[in-house]
C-alpha positions as CSV (number, residue, x, y, z in Angstrom):
1,X,0.0,0.0,0.0
2,X,1.4,3.4,-1.0
3,X,1.8,6.2,1.5
4,X,-1.2,8.2,0.2
5,X,-3.5,5.2,0.5
6,X,-2.2,4.4,4.0
7,X,-2.8,8.0,5.2
8,X,-6.3,8.0,3.7
9,X,-7.1,4.7,5.4
10,X,-5.8,5.9,8.7
11,X,-7.9,9.1,8.5
12,X,-11.0,7.3,7.5
13,X,-10.6,5.0,10.4
14,X,-10.0,7.8,12.9
15,X,-13.0,9.8,11.6
16,X,-15.3,6.7,11.7
17,X,-14.3,6.0,15.3
18,X,-14.4,9.6,16.5
19,X,-17.3,10.8,18.8
20,X,-15.8,14.3,19.2
21,X,-18.2,16.6,17.6
22,X,-15.8,19.6,17.7
23,X,-13.1,17.5,15.9
24,X,-15.6,16.4,13.3
25,X,-16.8,19.9,12.7
26,X,-13.3,21.2,12.4
27,X,-12.6,18.5,9.8
28,X,-15.7,19.5,7.9
29,X,-14.6,23.1,7.9
30,X,-11.2,22.1,6.5
31,X,-12.8,20.0,3.7
32,X,-15.3,22.8,2.9
33,X,-12.6,25.5,2.7
34,X,-10.4,23.3,0.5
35,X,-13.2,23.0,-2.0
36,X,-13.7,26.7,-2.2
37,X,-11.4,29.2,-3.8
38,X,-8.8,30.3,-1.3
39,X,-8.6,33.7,-2.7
40,X,-11.2,35.8,-4.2
41,X,-9.6,38.5,-6.3
42,X,-11.2,41.8,-7.4
43,X,-11.0,43.0,-11.0
44,X,-8.0,45.2,-10.3
45,X,-6.1,42.3,-8.7
46,X,-6.9,40.0,-11.6
47,X,-5.7,42.6,-14.0
48,X,-2.4,43.1,-12.1
49,X,-1.8,39.3,-12.2
50,X,-2.5,39.2,-15.9
51,X,-0.1,42.1,-16.5
52,X,2.6,40.4,-14.5
53,X,2.1,37.1,-16.4
54,X,2.5,39.0,-19.7
55,X,5.6,40.7,-18.4
56,X,7.1,37.4,-17.5
57,X,6.1,35.9,-20.9
58,X,7.9,38.9,-22.6
59,X,11.0,38.5,-20.4
60,X,10.4,41.8,-18.6
61,X,11.7,40.7,-15.2
62,X,14.9,40.3,-13.2
63,X,16.1,37.2,-11.5
64,X,15.9,37.3,-7.7
65,X,19.6,36.5,-7.4
66,X,20.5,39.5,-9.7
67,X,18.4,41.9,-7.6
68,X,19.9,40.7,-4.4
69,X,23.4,41.1,-5.9
70,X,22.6,44.6,-7.1
71,X,21.2,45.6,-3.7
72,X,24.3,44.3,-1.9
73,X,26.5,46.4,-4.3
74,X,24.3,49.4,-3.7
75,X,24.5,49.0,0.1
76,X,28.3,48.8,0.0
77,X,28.4,52.2,-1.6
78,X,26.2,53.8,1.2
């Protein structure tokens, strides 16, 4: 049995045997929230994300390592 199946079987068993209503409600909340969108974005946020994706697609970005290196050089001059 693979690890995923083993974890699922363990959880199913524990849920089936539980009589703790608070625990079961908490699990229900977790399952409900995982089925919903975690983030609801407004139109402006969606537009910003789309703009950023286009910039990345067009190569209009800097690698994190390059930015950190530039910042360290700049700080040395201060």
